[in-house]
N, C-alpha and C positions, 0 to 999 in steps of 0.2 A: 547599501541603498536604504533610504528612509521609506517607511511604509506608505507615506503619502505619494512618493514617486512611484513605488511599485504598483499602487492602485491605478495609476494613469496609464500603465502599459497593459492593454487588454485586447489588442487587435488579434492576438493569436488564439483567443479563447473560442472554443466551439459553442459555448453557451454564454449567456449574458451574465454580467457581474451582479450579485445581489444588490438591492437598493437600500438595504438596512445594514447597520454597522457590524463589522467583524468583531469577534470576542477573544480570539486567541492567536498568538504568534508561535511558530515552531521553526526550527532549522533542521533540515535533514542532511546528513553528511555521510560520505563514503558508502553510498547505496548501490546495491547490486540488484539488477533485474534478471530473473530467470523465467523465461516464457516457454510454456508447454502447450502443444495442441491437445485438445480433449474432444471426445465424441459428443455430439449434440445430445443424444439420448441419455448418456451418462451424466452430463452436466445438468440436464433438465430436471433430473430427480433431486438435485442438490440445492437448487435455487427456488425460492418461493414463486408460485405460479403467477402471481400478480406482476412479476418483473419479467420483461422480455429479454431473452438471451441475445446479446449483441454478437455479430459475426463479421469477420473480415474475409471476403471472397468465400463465403459459405463455410468458414471454419471457426470453431470456438477455441478460446484460449483461457488458461489459468496462469497465474504468475506468483512466484515466491520472491519476496523482497526483504532481505536483511539490511539494517542500516543503523546509524547513530541518530538518536533524537537529542537535539541540543537546544538550549535556551528557550525551553517551553515556559510560557507564562500567559496568564489571562491578561486581557487588555488593561484592566483597572486595578490589578492586584500585584503585589510583589511576588517573585517566584517562591514556590513551595519546595522546601528541601525534599530530595529523592524524586521529585517530578520535574526538575529543571533539566537534568541530563540523564538519559538512560538509553538502553538498547531496545530495538523493536524488530520483530519478524512477522511479516504479513503473508497470508495466502488469500488470493483474490481472483475474481473473474470479472467479466465485462457484460454489462446489462444496459437496458434502456427502460425508461418509464415515460409514457406519453411522448415518445420520440426523443427524449432527452438522454444522451449517453452518460454513463457513470460507471462506478465500480461497486461490486458487491463483495464483502469480506466474509470468508469462511472462518478465519481466525486471525487474531492479532495477539502475538505473544510479546510480553514486555518484561523488562527486568525490574520495573518499579511496581511494587504492590499497590501503592496509592493510586497511581495512574490507571492501573488495570481495574481497580474497584470503581473509580469515578466513571471511567468510560463505559463500564457495564450498565451503569444507571442510564446512559444515553443509548441503550440497546445495541452497543457494539460488542462483538464476541471476543473480548479480551481475556487472556489467560496469563497467569503469573509463571515466569520461567527463569531458570538460572542461565545467565548469558555471559559471554565474554567475547572480546574482540582484541586482536593483536594487529598492530600496524608496523610493518618493517619496510620502510622505503616504498610505500604505496602498494605493498603486498599484504593482504589482509587474511587473517584466520578468524572465522566467526563460528561460535558454537552456541547452541540453544537447547535446553532440556526442560520441557514443560513439567511443572510441578504437579503432583497428584495424578500422573498419567502412567504409572508403572504397568498397569494391565494393558493399556492401549498407548504405547509410546507415541509422542509427537515431538520428535527430536530432529535436529538439523545441524549439520557441520559442513562448512565449505571453506576452501582456500580460493581467493580470487584476486585478480589484479587487472587494471586497464592496460590495453596495449595499442591504442590508437589515439590520434589527436581528437579533441572534442569536436562534436558536430551537432547541428540541429537537424532533426529528422524532417525531410520534406513532407508537406501536407499531402495526404492521400496514400502514403506508404504505410506498410505494416508497423514500422517503428513508431511513426507518428500516432497511429491508431491505438497502439498499446499503452503509450505513456501520457499523451495529452488528454487527461481526464480531470475534470474540475468539480466533481461532486461524487458522493457515495450514496447508496441506498441500502437500507436494512429494514427488517420487519420487526415489530414489537411482539410481545407475547400474546397480544390480542389481535395479531395479524394486520395491524395498521402499518403503512409504509412511512418511513421517516427518511429524510435526506439531510445531508450536511454539505455545504458548499465550501470550496477552498479556492485560493488564488495564488499563483506564483508565476515566475517567468517561464518561457519555453524551456524544456529540458535540454541541457547540454550533455549529450551522451558520449560515451567512449565504448568501443568494442572491448570485451573483457574475456579473459581466461577464467574458467571456474572449474575447480575439481571438487566434486561433492562426494564426501565419504560417508555421510549419514543423512538420510532423508525419509522420515516416516510421517511427515506432515500430511501428505495426501492420503496415505493408507489409514491415518487416524480418522478420516471421514468415512471409512468403510468402502473405499474404491481403489482401483488400480488403473493407471493409464499405460498406454503402450510404451515400450522402451524407446527412448529418443534422446537426442542431444538438444538441450534447451538453447534458445537464443539468449546469450549472456551479454549484458551491457551494464556499464558503470556510470554513476553520476557523482561528482565530487561534492556538490553543494546545491541546496535549494532552500530559499527562504519562503515560508508558507504562512498565509493568513487563513484563519478558519472562522466560519460563520456558525451561528447557533443552530442546533437541530430544529427542524420543523416538519410537521406532518404534511403529506401530500395525498391527493385523491386520485 
């Protein structure tokens, strides 16, 4: 699908499309969502006070998402080697600012050093990690080991595969609430709030099997959550347009 056609499909968005030009294109492939409940009081300590914690039926959630980042490029530049294709692993939660729903990232691990360095300039908490993924007939083995974290490991290893037909999450359901997010919020070192908008088609999800053998991402933040089986879902492909960072009040 051409970007001009993608921009015309916007009825599914819970927030309006920005009125200024996008600056980056990305493709997300073979993405796994792992969603965990977390106590409000525990989460409140981790998220900047100027951001409201978003809840679904009075419950807070965090999510881990490993995936392939593909065909990353700025709108007016040729692709940069080592930032065109790489792996990424995100740990995020759900917030609001002035009633506008979005995502707050605790960490974004990437296999590209340049991508991590550039993203940190934009106040995003990127970390360099050694990563690998194997794909055997739609069964994936993903591994990530954050560099420079020997004292406080932030590692993750999972085997996963989809096991259902693709579906669109109905509006109002937990599945829809968890994935249909079209902006992120972060805070700068001077405690200013910045936001970045994105646009893509509605998520085509598949229920997934996920066997996690290593997961110290959450403990690396200095917390522990109650033992639980996460909601596991898979998405094969998503083309994404990204807008420039802007400050909000």
